[in-house]
C-alpha positions as CSV (number, residue, x, y, z in Angstrom):
1,X,184.7,110.7,74.8
2,X,182.3,113.8,73.6
3,X,184.0,117.2,73.5
4,X,181.6,119.9,74.1
5,X,179.5,121.4,70.9
6,X,180.3,124.7,70.9
7,X,177.7,127.9,69.6
8,X,175.2,125.5,69.5
9,X,172.6,126.6,71.8
10,X,169.0,126.3,70.4
11,X,166.2,129.2,71.4
12,X,163.6,127.3,69.9
13,X,161.8,124.3,70.3
14,X,162.7,121.9,70.8
15,X,165.6,122.4,73.3
16,X,168.9,121.2,74.1
17,X,167.4,119.9,77.5
18,X,163.6,119.6,77.4
19,X,161.1,117.7,78.6
20,X,158.1,115.0,77.6
21,X,155.1,116.3,79.5
22,X,154.2,114.5,82.6
23,X,154.4,115.0,86.5
24,X,153.7,113.3,89.5
25,X,150.8,114.5,90.9
26,X,150.9,115.9,94.4
27,X,149.0,114.6,97.2
28,X,146.8,117.7,97.5
29,X,145.8,117.0,94.4
30,X,145.0,113.5,94.6
31,X,142.9,114.1,97.2
32,X,140.8,117.2,95.5
33,X,140.2,115.0,92.5
34,X,139.6,111.7,95.3
35,X,136.9,113.9,96.9
36,X,135.9,115.9,93.6
37,X,135.1,111.9,92.5
38,X,133.0,111.9,95.6
39,X,130.8,114.2,94.8
40,X,132.4,115.6,97.7
41,X,134.2,118.5,96.1
42,X,132.6,120.7,93.1
43,X,134.0,121.3,89.6
44,X,134.8,124.6,89.9
45,X,136.6,123.9,93.2
46,X,138.9,121.3,92.1
47,X,140.1,123.1,89.3
48,X,141.1,125.6,91.4
49,X,143.6,123.2,93.2
50,X,144.5,122.3,90.4
51,X,144.6,126.1,89.3
52,X,146.9,126.5,92.8
53,X,148.9,123.1,91.7
54,X,150.1,123.5,88.3
55,X,151.3,126.9,89.3
56,X,153.8,125.4,92.2
57,X,154.8,123.2,89.2
58,X,155.2,125.5,86.8
59,X,157.5,127.5,89.4
60,X,159.6,124.5,89.8
61,X,160.5,124.2,86.4
62,X,160.9,127.7,85.5
63,X,162.8,127.8,89.2
64,X,165.2,124.5,87.9
65,X,165.5,126.2,84.1
66,X,163.5,124.5,81.2
67,X,163.3,126.6,78.5
68,X,159.1,125.0,77.8
69,X,157.1,124.3,80.4
70,X,153.7,122.0,80.9
71,X,150.9,122.0,83.2
72,X,151.8,118.3,84.0
73,X,148.6,116.7,82.8
74,X,147.6,117.6,86.4
75,X,144.0,117.9,84.7
76,X,144.2,114.7,83.3
77,X,143.4,110.9,84.9
78,X,145.3,109.4,81.5
79,X,147.8,111.0,79.1
80,X,145.4,109.5,76.4
81,X,142.6,109.2,77.2
82,X,141.3,112.4,78.4
83,X,141.9,114.0,75.1
84,X,139.7,111.0,73.0
85,X,137.1,111.3,75.9
86,X,137.0,115.3,74.7
87,X,136.3,114.6,70.7
88,X,132.4,114.5,70.0
89,X,131.2,111.3,68.6
90,X,133.3,109.3,71.4
91,X,132.4,107.1,74.1
92,X,134.1,106.2,77.7
93,X,133.9,102.7,77.9
94,X,135.1,100.2,80.6
95,X,136.9,97.2,79.3
96,X,137.2,94.1,80.6
97,X,139.8,93.2,83.5
98,X,143.6,94.9,82.8
99,X,146.7,93.8,84.0
100,X,149.6,90.5,83.2
101,X,153.1,89.4,85.1
102,X,154.3,92.3,83.4
103,X,151.2,95.0,84.2
104,X,149.5,95.7,87.1
105,X,146.4,95.7,87.7
106,X,144.9,98.9,87.0
107,X,141.8,100.5,85.4
108,X,140.7,99.4,82.4
109,X,138.9,101.9,80.2
110,X,138.9,103.4,76.9
111,X,136.5,105.2,74.3
112,X,134.2,103.9,71.7
113,X,132.8,105.7,68.5
114,X,129.3,106.3,68.8
115,X,128.9,109.4,66.3
116,X,130.8,111.6,63.8
117,X,133.3,112.8,65.2
118,X,134.1,115.9,65.4
119,X,136.2,117.9,67.2
120,X,134.0,120.6,69.0
121,X,134.4,122.7,71.9
122,X,137.1,120.5,72.8
123,X,138.0,121.2,76.8
124,X,141.3,121.1,76.9
125,X,141.6,124.1,74.6
126,X,140.6,126.1,78.1
127,X,143.1,123.9,79.7
128,X,145.7,125.0,77.6
129,X,144.7,129.0,77.6
130,X,144.8,128.3,81.6
131,X,148.3,127.1,81.5
132,X,149.5,129.6,79.2
133,X,147.5,132.7,81.4
134,X,149.7,131.0,84.3
135,X,153.1,130.4,82.4
136,X,153.8,134.0,81.7
137,X,156.5,134.6,79.4
138,X,157.8,130.9,79.7
139,X,156.4,128.7,76.4
140,X,153.9,126.8,77.5
141,X,153.9,122.8,75.5
142,X,151.5,121.2,74.9
143,X,150.7,117.6,75.1
144,X,148.0,115.2,73.1
145,X,147.6,111.6,71.9
146,X,148.0,111.3,68.0
147,X,145.8,111.0,64.9
148,X,147.7,107.1,64.9
149,X,146.5,105.8,68.3
150,X,143.1,107.7,68.2
151,X,142.9,104.7,65.2
152,X,145.0,102.5,66.7
153,X,142.7,102.7,70.0
154,X,139.2,102.9,68.3
155,X,140.3,100.0,65.5
156,X,140.5,97.7,68.6
157,X,137.5,98.2,69.8
158,X,135.5,98.7,66.9
159,X,132.6,101.3,65.6
160,X,129.6,100.9,64.0
161,X,129.9,104.1,62.7
162,X,132.5,104.2,60.0
163,X,132.3,101.4,58.0
164,X,134.6,102.9,55.0
165,X,138.0,103.3,56.4
166,X,138.7,106.3,54.2
167,X,135.7,108.1,56.1
168,X,136.6,107.2,59.3
169,X,140.8,108.5,58.1
170,X,139.2,111.5,57.1
171,X,137.6,112.5,59.7
172,X,140.0,111.6,62.4
173,X,141.7,114.5,59.6
174,X,139.8,116.9,60.4
175,X,139.3,116.3,63.9
176,X,143.6,117.0,64.3
177,X,143.6,120.0,62.2
178,X,140.9,121.7,63.9
179,X,142.6,120.8,67.5
180,X,146.0,122.3,66.0
181,X,144.5,125.4,64.7
182,X,142.2,126.2,67.9
183,X,145.6,125.2,70.1
184,X,147.2,127.4,68.0
185,X,145.1,130.4,68.2
186,X,144.8,130.1,71.7
187,X,148.5,130.2,71.7
188,X,150.1,126.9,71.6
189,X,153.5,127.3,69.7
190,X,154.4,124.0,70.4
191,X,152.7,120.7,70.6
192,X,153.5,117.4,71.3
193,X,151.9,114.5,69.8
194,X,151.9,111.3,72.2
195,X,152.6,108.0,70.5
196,X,152.5,104.0,71.8
197,X,151.5,102.9,68.5
198,X,155.1,103.3,67.2
199,X,156.2,101.8,70.0
200,X,153.8,98.6,69.2
201,X,155.0,98.5,65.5
202,X,158.9,98.2,67.0
203,X,158.0,95.0,68.6
204,X,157.5,91.2,67.1
205,X,154.9,90.3,69.2
206,X,152.4,92.6,68.8
207,X,153.5,92.7,65.2
208,X,152.9,89.1,65.3
209,X,149.0,89.9,66.6
210,X,148.3,92.2,64.2
211,X,149.2,89.8,61.3
212,X,146.9,87.6,63.3
213,X,144.2,89.4,62.4
214,X,144.3,89.7,59.0
215,X,146.8,93.4,59.4
216,X,150.3,93.9,57.9
217,X,152.3,96.1,60.6
218,X,153.7,97.6,57.3
219,X,150.9,98.6,55.6
220,X,149.6,99.9,59.2
221,X,152.7,102.2,59.3
222,X,152.4,103.8,56.1
223,X,149.3,104.0,56.5
224,X,149.7,106.1,59.8
225,X,152.5,107.9,58.8
226,X,150.1,109.9,55.9
227,X,147.7,110.6,58.4
228,X,150.6,112.1,60.7
229,X,151.1,113.7,57.8
230,X,148.0,114.9,56.7
231,X,147.0,115.5,60.2
232,X,149.7,118.7,60.6
233,X,149.7,119.2,57.2
234,X,148.0,123.0,57.2
235,X,150.0,123.3,61.1
236,X,151.4,127.0,61.0
237,X,154.9,127.8,60.1
238,X,155.5,129.2,63.3
239,X,154.7,126.0,65.2
240,X,156.7,123.5,66.6
241,X,155.4,119.9,66.7
242,X,156.8,116.9,67.9
243,X,156.1,113.0,67.8
244,X,157.2,111.0,71.2
245,X,157.2,107.4,70.5
246,X,156.9,105.5,73.7
247,X,156.4,101.5,74.6
248,X,154.5,101.8,77.5
249,X,154.5,103.6,80.9
250,X,151.7,103.4,83.1
251,X,152.5,102.8,86.5
252,X,156.6,102.1,85.3
253,X,155.9,99.6,83.4
254,X,155.8,99.1,79.6
255,X,154.2,96.4,76.5
256,X,156.1,96.6,74.4
257,X,160.1,96.6,73.7
258,X,162.2,95.8,70.6
259,X,164.5,98.5,68.6
260,X,163.1,100.9,66.3
261,X,164.2,98.9,63.0
262,X,161.2,98.2,61.8
263,X,159.3,101.3,61.5
264,X,162.9,103.5,61.1
265,X,162.4,103.7,57.4
266,X,158.6,104.7,57.2
267,X,158.4,106.5,59.7
268,X,161.7,108.8,60.7
269,X,162.2,109.6,56.8
270,X,158.6,109.4,56.1
271,X,157.1,111.6,59.1
272,X,156.2,115.6,58.3
273,X,156.9,116.3,62.6
274,X,159.5,118.9,63.6
275,X,161.0,116.9,66.1
276,X,161.1,113.2,67.1
277,X,160.8,112.2,71.3
278,X,162.3,108.8,71.1
279,X,162.6,106.1,73.7
280,X,166.5,105.4,74.4
281,X,166.5,103.7,78.2
282,X,168.0,100.4,78.3
283,X,167.8,97.7,75.1
284,X,164.0,97.5,74.7
285,X,164.7,100.2,72.5
286,X,167.5,98.7,70.7
287,X,170.6,100.5,69.5
288,X,170.9,103.8,67.5
289,X,171.6,102.4,63.9
290,X,167.7,103.2,62.8
291,X,168.3,107.1,63.6
292,X,170.9,106.8,59.8
293,X,166.8,107.3,57.9
294,X,166.2,110.9,60.4
295,X,166.7,113.8,57.2
296,X,166.4,117.0,58.8
297,X,164.9,116.8,62.0
298,X,165.8,117.2,65.4
299,X,166.1,113.9,67.3
300,X,165.2,114.1,71.3
301,X,167.1,111.3,73.2
302,X,164.9,110.0,75.8
303,X,168.3,107.8,78.1
304,X,167.1,109.2,81.1
305,X,164.3,106.2,82.5
306,X,161.7,107.9,84.4
307,X,160.6,103.9,85.8
308,X,162.4,104.1,88.3
309,X,164.5,106.4,91.1
310,X,168.7,106.3,90.6
311,X,170.5,108.2,88.6
312,X,172.3,107.4,85.3
313,X,176.2,108.0,85.8
314,X,176.0,111.0,83.4
315,X,179.5,110.1,81.4
316,X,177.9,107.1,80.0
317,X,174.9,109.7,78.9
318,X,177.5,111.8,76.9
319,X,179.2,108.2,75.5
320,X,175.6,107.7,74.5
321,X,175.0,110.7,72.8
322,X,178.3,110.7,70.9
323,X,177.4,107.0,70.3
324,X,173.9,108.8,68.9
325,X,176.0,111.5,66.9
326,X,177.3,108.4,64.3
327,X,174.3,108.4,62.9
328,X,172.2,112.2,63.1
329,X,174.6,115.0,63.6
330,X,175.3,116.3,66.5
331,X,173.9,119.5,66.0
332,X,170.0,117.6,65.5
333,X,170.0,115.8,68.9
334,X,168.7,117.0,72.2
335,X,168.0,115.6,75.3
336,X,165.1,114.3,78.0
337,X,163.3,112.0,80.0
338,X,162.9,108.7,77.6
339,X,159.0,109.1,79.0
340,X,156.9,111.7,81.2
341,X,156.3,110.3,84.9
342,X,153.0,110.1,85.3
343,X,151.1,108.4,82.5
344,X,147.9,108.3,84.4
345,X,147.3,109.9,87.7
346,X,148.3,107.1,90.1
347,X,152.2,107.8,88.5
348,X,155.7,106.2,88.5
349,X,156.8,104.1,90.9
350,X,159.9,106.8,92.5
351,X,159.7,109.9,94.7
352,X,158.4,113.8,93.5
353,X,162.7,115.1,94.8
354,X,163.8,111.9,92.6
355,X,162.0,113.0,89.8
356,X,163.5,116.8,90.2
357,X,166.4,115.0,90.4
358,X,166.4,113.1,86.6
359,X,165.5,116.8,85.3
360,X,168.0,118.4,87.0
361,X,170.6,115.5,85.5
362,X,169.1,116.1,82.2
363,X,169.9,119.7,82.3
364,X,173.1,120.1,83.7
365,X,174.3,116.5,80.9
366,X,172.9,118.4,77.6
367,X,174.8,122.1,79.0
368,X,178.0,120.3,79.0
369,X,177.6,118.5,75.7
370,X,175.5,121.7,73.8
371,X,177.3,125.2,74.8
């Protein structure tokens, strides 16, 4: 059994207990967004209701003792697409029917590049400024989808603007450099890049599909590490950037399975992020052995699932932390849930009470391991 690690509390992100970012939307917010979609609430009226609900959420996060707080992504419909829609040169598109035996039918939306892309006057900068103001003295954490995911999604949807991949990569890098600077100038010191691309590249099924399209998944991993590194290369020294890897979380579902082995050396040894938030809530994520490629980065172990209610056993969580510590110094480890609670506004299949119980378990466990 793991012994308490004395004197290892952290005053900088990632924290020994941390959060991925999204929270279940309260009924008042869901109702307001529905009325807004029907034209019965103005943009200003909806934003005021969002402000009220975000303020309540922040109060709950602070009362729980979280060191970094988010707005729960309450202003978004999707964890990723809202950010992509806000980039100049993109357009929302509707896809064919979504869903499979493992994925319930959901709104089938995505984006397509329709012009030269640029960060421009992105609305999420104002969203962060609002969060920062509401958070007060508590560190405000911002989450956005990664540059690798932007490329991966647009590649599936195709575009008639960029015929030269090098130019497209260069413009994506510039979009993200501008985004990072804009969020920094607005006060952001803790930024998380959310990325399901790596979950896809861990999956044997998806790797085979990529090869059937003439795409080498190993080369893609190399390209995406470079894309991420060049996108964050100019970040200010006092800004922490984390990468969250997920295999799907939409309405408690998943789309990929497979351990980190296929990408571990490329990603863990190559990516210049400060921390990895890694999904590890069940066997779909494999074992901890690929963590041997971690260098000086922090690893936030996502051991507590957000896909359903019911609490994990605390002693088993401690045992899993001890197992991971065989490959990464325990002082480089932290604990969180495996993902957020609402990758889209519909949310996962658990209650708000279960959501908060999950976070209490994360905090209690971390406090007993790192003291």
